[in-house]
C-alpha positions, 0 to 999 in steps of 0.5 A: 713786258711786265705790267706795273703802275708806270705802265698804267701811267703810259697807257693812260697818257697815250689816250690824251692828245698833245702829249709828246713826252713823259720824264721821270726825274725822281720818284715823285718828280714827274713831267709831261710835255703837252702842246710843247709845254712842260707840266708837272703831274701828280704821280709817285713811284717807288724805287722798286716800281721804277727798277722793275719797269726798267728791267722789263724795258731792258728785257723787251729791247734785248739790251742790258741795263745795269751798273756795267751798262748804265745807258739804254736807248730803246723802244716801248711796244707802241714805238715810242723812244725811251732812254734810261740812265742808271741811278748811279749817275743821277744820285736818286732813281733811274732817269727815264725819258719817253718820247712818244710815237705820234700814231696820228702823224702818218702822211703829208696828205693826212696832216694838214698844216704840219710843220707850218707847211702849206699845201704848195710847200708839202707838194714841193717837198714830195717832188724832192723825194720823187726826183730822188734828191739826197736829203739832210733833215737838220734840227735841235733836240726834240724839234721833230726831225724823226717825225719829219723824216718819217713824212718824207719816207712815206712819199718813196715809191713802193717799188724801191728797195729801202734799207734803214739803219738806226741806233734805236728804232724810231722810223715809222713808215709803210713801204713793202720792200724794206729791211730795217737794221738796228745797231747793237753795241758789244755786250760781253763776248757778243761783237755787236755791230755799229751803224758804220758796220751796218752801212758798209754791209748795206751797200752789198744788199742792193738798196735803192735809197739808204736811210740813216736815222741819225748821223752821230759819227764816222758813218757820214763818210760812208753815207756820203760815198753812198749818196755820190756813188748812185744811191740817189734819194738817200736820207738822213738827220743831223743835229744842228740848229742851222743849215751852216752849222749842219754843214759844219757838223757833217765835216766834223763827223766825217773827220771821225771816220779816220780819213785824213782828207783836205778840207777843200776835197771834203767839202766838195764830197759834201756838196756833190752828195747833199742836194737839200738841207731841211731845217726844223725849228720851234717858232716863237710859240713853241710850235715845230715848223720848217724853218729853212729849205736850203739847196747846196750848189757845189763850190766856189773856192774852198766854200760850199754854195748854199741858197735858201729856197724857203724861209720861215717868216711871219708864221709862214714859209716864204719863198725867197726868190731863188729858184732851185739850180736843180729845177730841170730834174724837179720839173721832170719829177712833176713840179710845174715850171711856174710853181714858184710864181704862186708860192 
């Protein structure tokens, strides 16, 4: 990537702790998010500098960015995510949003207290992964869904074959037997492959687990089918503000696949496919926390049964008193039978 003053700013911010976002609204309207607080910084860039930077990002990501392709989702060399939107749609300069890749967050063990988790709850989440539960990480914008998914992925045994599928490469984890697929939209004469195309092909690649960075469309249909047909331990994330809203969004995205399925049958598929929803939120101080750990328990009538195993209250995750129905499987994976007595 060609260097200019914007790269210098990014390099400078990379040396500072606590900075998670860099946002350029206008030539002289630049903000960073530091420790969950938005702060305006003293920085100004010319149209030429911003345009050169955007074109270097487009070149690095091998994606077009111009009036015909006005939105680009991509990465910086350090793994940080970047979104560009063309100046034709901002009225000023190109809009730039960078979400920094947090190199300091590697594993649960190396990150004590992350997401408000005690050692006990970290152990429980590790057991969910080890016992091959199908997990959906749910949360709003900027609450850390990808970071949390990365932590879960680090707990997958190295002998397993993993296929990841993403719109923009964000997952950062260290496992040996991995194929990482990235969707490419059609450009000019190039057909491209979207997430759903890649997911269908993944089933022919002998995966032990399938990881979809975030479900945003009809690929939910194919992922649920995979979860229901032997690919246990698969994971994804969903943009939703509660476990109930997460289920509703799964239903709506499923319908985008084009399959006309009765609602009860659709809910039956979801209840059989998904074992746990882990809800991420910000607490009253803006800190990212696990707010709910919710188990799905099949159907009663036309309703999916859910029970909260843990819920965030008084600055800590509390055990609700409801033991998971899948306790036998969790015990077999290493969770002690009296685990919840001390949680």
